[in-house]
C-alpha positions as CSV (number, residue, x, y, z in Angstrom):
1,M,16.2,130.3,-73.2
2,F,18.3,127.9,-71.2
3,E,17.2,129.8,-67.7
4,N,17.3,127.3,-64.8
5,K,19.1,124.8,-67.0
6,S,22.8,123.2,-66.2
7,C,25.6,122.2,-68.3
8,D,26.1,118.4,-68.5
9,Y,29.8,118.8,-68.3
10,C,30.3,121.0,-65.1
11,G,26.7,120.7,-63.6
12,E,26.8,124.7,-63.0
13,P,23.5,126.1,-64.0
14,F,23.5,128.8,-66.8
15,A,23.6,132.4,-66.1
16,K,22.1,135.1,-68.1
17,N,25.4,136.4,-69.5
18,D,27.3,133.0,-70.1
19,D,28.8,132.2,-73.2
20,I,26.6,129.1,-74.1
21,V,27.2,126.8,-77.3
22,V,24.8,123.9,-78.6
23,C,25.5,120.6,-79.7
24,P,25.0,120.9,-83.8
25,D,23.5,117.2,-83.6
26,C,21.1,117.2,-80.6
27,G,21.0,120.8,-79.3
28,A,22.3,120.2,-75.9
29,P,23.8,123.3,-74.5
30,Y,27.1,123.7,-72.8
31,H,29.4,126.6,-71.5
32,R,31.7,127.4,-74.2
33,A,34.8,126.6,-72.0
34,C,33.5,123.2,-71.4
35,W,32.7,122.4,-74.8
36,D,36.4,123.5,-75.9
37,K,37.8,121.2,-73.1
38,H,35.9,118.1,-74.1
39,G,35.6,118.7,-77.7
40,E,32.5,116.7,-78.0
41,C,29.0,116.4,-76.9
42,A,28.2,114.4,-73.6
43,H,25.4,112.5,-75.5
44,K,27.5,111.7,-78.4
45,A,26.7,107.9,-78.1
46,E,23.2,108.6,-78.0
47,H,22.9,110.6,-81.4
48,A,22.9,107.4,-83.3
49,A,19.6,106.2,-81.6
50,G,18.2,109.7,-82.7
51,Y,18.5,111.5,-79.0
52,A,17.6,115.4,-79.2
53,Y,17.9,117.9,-76.4
54,T,14.6,119.0,-75.3
55,K,13.4,120.9,-72.0
56,E,11.9,117.9,-70.6
57,A,15.2,116.0,-70.9
58,T,17.0,118.1,-68.4
59,A,16.5,117.4,-64.4
60,T,13.8,119.7,-63.0
61,A,15.5,119.4,-59.5
62,P,16.6,122.9,-57.7
63,V,20.0,124.0,-58.8
64,P,22.5,124.1,-56.0
65,E,22.1,127.6,-55.3
66,E,18.3,127.4,-55.0
67,D,19.1,124.5,-52.3
68,F,21.3,126.6,-50.3
69,V,19.0,129.3,-50.0
70,S,16.0,127.4,-49.0
71,E,18.3,125.5,-46.6
72,V,19.3,129.0,-44.9
73,K,15.7,130.3,-45.0
74,A,14.5,127.6,-43.4
75,E,17.1,127.4,-40.6
76,M,16.6,131.5,-40.0
77,A,12.7,130.7,-39.7
78,Q,13.7,127.8,-37.2
79,Q,15.9,130.2,-35.0
80,K,13.2,133.1,-35.1
81,Q,10.6,130.6,-33.9
82,A,12.9,129.4,-30.9
83,Q,13.4,132.9,-29.9
84,E,9.8,134.1,-29.9
85,P,7.9,133.5,-26.6
86,T,5.3,130.7,-26.7
87,A,1.9,131.4,-25.1
88,H,3.2,130.1,-21.8
89,A,7.0,130.9,-21.9
90,P,8.8,129.3,-18.9
91,A,11.2,131.8,-16.9
92,A,14.6,132.2,-18.1
93,A,15.6,130.8,-14.6
94,E,13.8,130.0,-11.5
95,G,13.0,133.1,-9.3
96,Y,12.8,135.3,-12.4
97,C,9.8,136.9,-14.2
98,E,8.5,135.0,-17.3
99,N,7.8,138.1,-18.8
100,C,10.4,140.8,-18.7
101,G,13.3,138.6,-16.8
102,A,13.5,140.5,-13.6
103,K,14.3,139.1,-10.4
104,L,10.7,138.2,-8.5
105,V,10.5,139.6,-4.9
106,D,10.5,136.5,-2.6
107,G,7.1,134.9,-2.5
108,N,5.4,137.3,-5.1
109,E,3.5,136.2,-8.2
110,Y,3.6,139.4,-9.6
111,C,6.6,141.1,-11.2
112,V,7.6,144.6,-9.7
113,Y,8.8,145.7,-13.1
114,C,6.1,144.9,-15.7
115,A,3.3,143.5,-13.1
116,H,3.1,140.2,-15.0
117,K,1.4,137.3,-13.2
118,Q,3.6,134.4,-13.4
119,G,1.9,131.8,-15.2
120,D,-0.4,134.1,-17.3
121,P,0.4,134.3,-21.1
122,V,3.3,136.3,-21.9
123,T,2.5,139.6,-23.9
124,K,5.8,141.2,-24.0
125,R,9.5,140.8,-23.3
126,N,11.9,143.4,-22.2
127,P,15.7,142.5,-22.2
128,K,16.3,145.6,-20.5
129,Y,15.3,144.3,-16.9
130,A,16.9,140.6,-17.6
131,Q,18.3,139.4,-14.3
132,V,17.7,142.8,-12.4
133,D,17.2,142.4,-8.9
134,P,14.1,145.0,-7.8
135,L,15.5,144.7,-4.1
136,A,18.8,146.1,-4.9
137,G,20.7,143.3,-3.1
138,M,18.6,143.8,0.0
139,A,16.9,141.0,1.9
140,P,13.0,141.3,1.5
141,E,12.3,141.2,5.3
142,E,14.8,144.4,5.8
143,T,13.1,147.4,6.6
144,I,13.1,151.0,5.5
145,A,11.5,153.5,7.5
146,G,9.8,150.6,9.3
147,E,8.4,149.2,6.1
148,T,9.7,146.0,4.5
149,V,11.9,146.3,1.2
150,A,9.7,143.9,-0.5
151,D,6.5,146.2,0.2
152,M,8.6,149.3,-0.7
153,A,9.9,147.8,-4.0
154,L,5.9,147.1,-5.1
155,V,5.3,150.9,-4.3
156,V,8.5,152.1,-6.1
157,R,8.3,149.6,-8.8
158,N,10.2,151.6,-11.8
159,N,13.6,151.8,-11.4
160,S,13.4,150.2,-7.6
161,A,17.1,148.9,-8.1
162,K,18.3,152.4,-7.8
163,V,15.5,154.3,-5.9
164,L,15.6,151.9,-3.0
165,P,19.4,152.4,-1.9
166,K,18.6,156.1,-1.8
167,L,15.5,155.8,0.1
168,K,17.6,153.4,2.5
169,K,20.0,156.3,3.0
170,T,17.7,158.8,3.4
171,A,16.1,157.0,6.0
172,D,19.1,156.1,8.0
173,R,20.4,159.7,8.0
174,K,19.7,162.5,10.5
175,V,19.4,165.3,8.0
176,K,16.8,164.0,5.5
177,L,17.8,166.5,2.6
178,G,19.4,164.8,-0.7
179,W,19.3,165.9,-4.2
180,S,17.1,164.5,-7.2
181,W,17.9,165.7,-10.8
182,P,14.7,165.0,-12.1
183,A,12.7,166.8,-9.3
184,F,15.1,169.9,-10.0
185,L,14.2,169.9,-13.5
186,F,10.7,169.0,-13.7
187,G,9.6,170.4,-10.3
188,Y,6.0,169.6,-9.4
189,L,5.4,167.6,-12.8
190,Y,7.7,164.8,-11.4
191,L,6.0,164.8,-8.3
192,F,2.9,164.0,-10.4
193,F,4.7,161.5,-12.5
194,R,5.6,159.5,-9.3
195,K,1.8,159.7,-8.1
196,M,2.8,162.1,-5.2
197,Y,-0.5,164.2,-5.8
198,K,-0.6,165.6,-2.4
199,Y,2.8,167.0,-2.4
200,G,2.4,168.0,-6.0
201,I,-0.2,170.3,-5.0
202,I,1.5,171.7,-2.2
203,V,4.5,172.4,-4.2
204,I,2.2,174.2,-7.1
205,M,0.5,176.4,-4.3
206,A,4.1,177.2,-2.7
207,Q,5.2,178.3,-6.2
208,V,2.0,180.4,-6.8
209,L,2.5,182.0,-3.5
210,L,5.9,182.9,-3.6
211,L,5.3,184.3,-7.0
212,N,2.5,186.7,-5.6
213,V,4.9,187.5,-2.6
214,L,7.4,188.6,-5.0
215,N,5.2,190.6,-7.1
216,F,4.0,192.8,-4.1
217,A,7.6,192.9,-2.7
218,M,8.8,194.4,-6.1
219,G,6.1,196.9,-6.4
220,D,3.5,195.0,-8.1
221,P,4.8,195.0,-11.7
222,V,1.8,192.7,-12.7
223,T,-0.5,195.5,-11.8
224,K,1.7,198.0,-13.3
225,T,1.7,196.1,-16.7
226,N,-2.0,196.2,-16.8
227,Q,-2.0,200.0,-16.1
228,I,0.3,200.7,-18.9
229,L,-1.6,198.4,-21.4
230,S,-4.8,200.1,-20.6
231,Q,-3.3,203.6,-20.5
232,Q,-1.6,203.0,-24.3
233,Y,-5.0,201.4,-25.2
234,N,-6.9,204.4,-24.4
235,T,-4.8,206.9,-25.7
236,S,-4.0,205.3,-28.9
237,I,-7.1,203.6,-30.0
238,E,-10.0,205.8,-30.6
239,S,-12.4,203.7,-32.7
240,D,-14.7,201.1,-31.1
241,N,-13.2,198.6,-33.5
242,P,-9.5,198.8,-33.7
243,T,-7.6,197.1,-36.5
244,Q,-4.9,194.4,-36.1
245,E,-2.4,197.3,-37.0
246,E,-3.6,199.6,-34.5
247,Y,-3.6,197.0,-31.7
248,M,0.0,195.9,-32.6
249,K,1.0,199.5,-32.2
250,V,-0.5,199.7,-28.7
251,L,1.6,196.5,-27.8
252,E,4.7,198.1,-29.0
253,A,4.2,201.1,-27.2
254,T,3.4,199.0,-23.9
255,A,6.4,197.0,-24.5
256,T,8.7,200.2,-24.9
257,E,7.3,201.8,-21.8
258,M,7.5,198.5,-19.6
259,N,11.4,198.2,-20.8
260,T,11.9,201.8,-19.9
261,S,10.1,201.6,-16.4
262,G,12.0,198.2,-15.7
263,V,8.6,196.4,-15.5
264,T,9.7,193.6,-18.1
265,K,13.0,192.8,-15.9
266,Q,11.0,192.6,-12.7
267,I,8.5,190.1,-14.2
268,Y,11.4,188.1,-15.6
269,I,12.9,188.3,-12.1
270,M,9.7,187.1,-10.4
271,L,9.1,184.2,-12.9
272,F,12.7,182.9,-12.7
273,G,13.2,183.4,-9.0
274,S,9.9,181.8,-7.8
275,M,10.5,178.8,-10.3
276,L,14.1,178.3,-9.3
277,T,13.3,178.3,-5.5
278,V,10.7,175.9,-5.6
279,H,12.6,173.7,-8.0
280,I,15.7,173.7,-5.8
281,A,13.5,172.7,-2.8
282,C,11.9,169.9,-4.6
283,A,15.6,168.4,-5.4
284,L,16.5,168.8,-1.8
285,L,13.2,167.4,-0.2
286,F,12.1,164.5,-3.0
287,E,13.9,161.7,-1.5
288,W,12.5,162.4,2.1
289,L,8.9,163.1,0.5
290,Y,8.9,160.0,-1.7
291,L,10.0,157.8,1.5
292,K,7.0,159.4,3.4
293,H,4.5,158.8,0.3
294,C,5.8,155.2,0.0
295,G,5.4,154.5,3.9
296,D,1.9,156.2,3.8
297,T,0.9,154.2,0.7
298,I,1.7,151.2,2.5
299,K,0.2,151.9,5.6
300,R,-3.1,152.6,3.9
301,M,-3.1,149.4,2.0
302,K,-2.4,147.7,5.4
303,N,-5.6,149.5,7.0
304,S,-7.8,148.7,4.0
305,A,-6.5,145.1,4.4
306,E,-7.8,144.9,8.0
307,I,-11.0,146.5,7.4
308,L,-11.8,144.1,4.3
309,G,-10.4,141.3,6.2
310,G,-10.5,138.8,3.3
311,M,-8.0,140.4,1.5
312,S,-5.3,137.6,0.6
313,K,-1.4,138.7,0.5
314,S,-1.6,138.3,-3.3
315,E,-4.3,140.9,-3.6
316,Y,-2.5,143.1,-1.1
317,R,0.7,143.0,-3.1
318,L,-1.2,143.4,-6.6
319,N,-2.9,146.7,-4.9
320,L,0.4,147.9,-3.9
321,L,1.5,147.4,-7.4
322,A,-1.4,149.5,-8.8
323,R,-1.2,152.4,-6.4
324,G,2.7,152.3,-7.0
325,G,4.9,153.1,-10.0
326,V,4.6,156.1,-12.3
327,S,1.8,158.0,-14.3
328,I,2.2,159.8,-17.5
329,F,-1.2,160.8,-17.0
330,G,-0.4,162.3,-13.9
331,V,2.0,164.7,-15.7
332,F,-1.1,166.2,-17.4
333,I,-3.1,166.4,-14.0
334,G,-0.1,168.3,-12.8
335,Y,-0.3,170.7,-15.4
336,F,-4.0,171.4,-15.4
337,A,-4.0,171.4,-11.8
338,K,-1.5,174.4,-11.7
339,M,-3.3,176.5,-14.3
340,A,-6.5,175.8,-12.3
341,I,-4.8,176.8,-9.0
342,E,-3.3,180.0,-10.6
343,Q,-6.6,181.2,-12.1
344,F,-8.3,180.6,-8.5
345,V,-5.6,182.5,-6.9
346,A,-5.8,185.5,-9.4
347,M,-9.6,185.7,-8.8
348,I,-9.4,185.9,-5.2
349,M,-6.6,188.4,-5.4
350,S,-8.6,190.5,-7.7
351,T,-11.9,190.3,-5.5
352,F,-10.1,191.4,-2.4
353,G,-7.6,193.9,-4.0
354,G,-10.6,195.4,-6.1
């Protein structure tokens, strides 16, 4: 009944469960504690003139709590607006990307980390790269394997602050072997992820070839598997249309015979041995191969710039950015490339073997 109304003595708004009394003469509401304290109505002097409490008689201004909440909401809205990027947000500091905050390569209007062109509308902010130096503290004109650090950073792009020092060490040491955990764990897929398609195909070919070499060296367990399956099928299935139960019995008998003759163990050794060998080779050679990949990419772009003639420095660097970095799509390309190569090699082997 007295919602959003206040006690005329203390000024506090009435809450739902407050103990409220009303003046018997004019009907004005009060907290019981306030009434007991003052002992009379605040409008006693007006009673003689016929004063009567009505809803309109009370102030319609927001209660103090409402004012406070409104102020807080307005302040939060202002803070949020100040933090959000504008259509052309200025750089956090001179020489740093307007979009992600990474340090710009000297003289480059495109950011190495997010490829944002400085001055264009800001699309996203990534505080992860704020104040990151893509050159890892090296001078832009410094060289790695004959190419400038600035150009190498454009090709490496993703995580260049960590990758460039490793490439520098690889280029400076006599023995080019290193170690890359991503290359060890993911093998050819990591090469495709880094857009090293040529080397990825070579690794797939090497793994397939090694698998076939191990197969023949271990007495051709793959052919033995096919022979066992064929033998079990011909001896156990008499009908032209075997049931699912009959076929499962064939598979169980095949597995039993393969385990007894050690064929299953040989196949596991082949698969694990070929994969482990190739993954170790990838881990040891990755940094050297990636160094060659970056250098070859820069050389091809320089040759294209010479042939085209009209390519500006900005276009040259933008093309390096486009050809560098990483590609999730490349991982799928690598997976399907491996399947295609395995099918092709199997077809060739069956043709010459049959």
